N, C-alpha and C positions, 0 to 999 in steps of 0.2 A: 503493499498499500504506500504511495507516495504522497499520502494526504487529499484534503478535501477541494477539489479544483472550484469551488465556488470562493473561495478566497482571492480567485484573480479574477472573478466577473466583472467586478465595479472596474478594475484599471483596464478590463480588456474594452469594455463599453466606453470609456472616458477614451480609449485612444492613447493612452501614455505606457510606457515600458515599466516593468513589473518582473523583477528576478528574487529567486528564495537562494540563500546561503545558508547552511549549514555552521551553526557556530559552538553549539554543546552536543556532548552526547548523553543520553539519557541511559537510566539504570540496565534498561535491556537491550542496550548497545545502537540504538537508531537515534539518527541524528536529529536535533534541535534545533530549527532554523530561525531564520528571521527573515523577513521580506523588505525589500528596499524597492521604492516607487519612485520613477524621474520624471520629468517635466514631458510633457509632448516635444516629441522630435527630439528629444536631447538623448539618445540612447548611450551615446559616448560618455557623456558627464557619468550618468548611473553606471556604466561599466567601470570607470575610474574610481569612483567612490566605493565600489564593491570590492576593486583590487584594494585599495587603501584600509578599508574594514578587514579584510582579511589578513593583509601584511601586519595591522595591529593586533590581531588576535593570535597569529602565530608568534609574536616576540616573546 
C-alpha cells in the first residue's frame, strides 16, 4: 500500500506540483513521509526544496 491517493487530489485539481518524500521510518519499517506542494508552474523550485530538505535530514 502506497497510501491514500486522495491526499493529492486537491493539488491535482489546482494544477500545482506536489511530491512526497520519506522522512522517518515507523515501527513496522514502513516510511513516514511529508508532502511538499509548490506554486503553479514552479516544479523546479519544488524539486530544489525537496532536495534541500533531504540533504538536511541526511546530515
